[in-house]
Residue, then its C-alpha position, 0 to 999 in steps of 0.5 A: x220195437x227196434x227200428x226195422x219193425x218200426x220202420x215196416x209198420x210205417x210202410x204197411x200205414x202207409x200202403x194202407x192210407x194209400x188204398x183206404x182213405x184214397x184208393x189210389x194204384x202203385x203208381x200214384x203214390x210213387x208220383x206223389x212221394x216223387x212230387x214231395x221229395x221223396x223219391x220213388x221207394x218206401x223201401x228207400x226212406x229211413x224212418x223220419x221220412x217214413x213220419x213226414x211221409x205219413x202223416x202228409x197222407x194222413x192230414x191232407x183230405x180226399x177233396x179240396x173242401x176244407x173241413x167245415x164243408x164234409x156232412x156228418x151223419x145227419x148231413x149225408x141222409x140230405x144228402x142221400x134224400x136231395x139226390x132221391x129226388x134229382x135235386x143238386x147242390x144248386x138246387x140244395x144251396x138256393x133252398x137253403x139260401x131262400x128259406x134260412x138265409x144259410x149258404x151250407x147244411x153245416x149253418x144249419x141248427x139243429x131245427x133247420x137241419x130237422x125242416x129240411x130233412x123233413x122237408x126232403x122226405x115229404x117231397x119225396x112221398x109226392x113224387x112216388x105218389x105221382x110214380x105211382x098215379x101215373x103208372x098204367x094199371x094193368x087189366x086182370 
């Protein structure tokens, strides 16, 4: 692979990260590049600069939370359940602290996680039952 081909591939990778990871329009990427001292044009950057920019974008997280506070697949299911039943993040955190003395999902053991999900599913089904009982029945 020639240097021109490698630079082109790096520019394509940076554009893919811009779109797929961050969802940024082109001007936002240019602003980020200027902020970090890369200028405003990907074409004017040499291969080492493109590599540094790409690694900066890959390593940077989409949000400011530390990596240990992202949810796994089971955590995403739990998060969806909390939103369905109308709980805020504060409600969930209060429940976890009260019942498990832990402040975040990722600190729970597997058994504790199952317990939280079971409780949320139970709460969700109770809410569904209440809604079906309170809906007026149509006369035939």
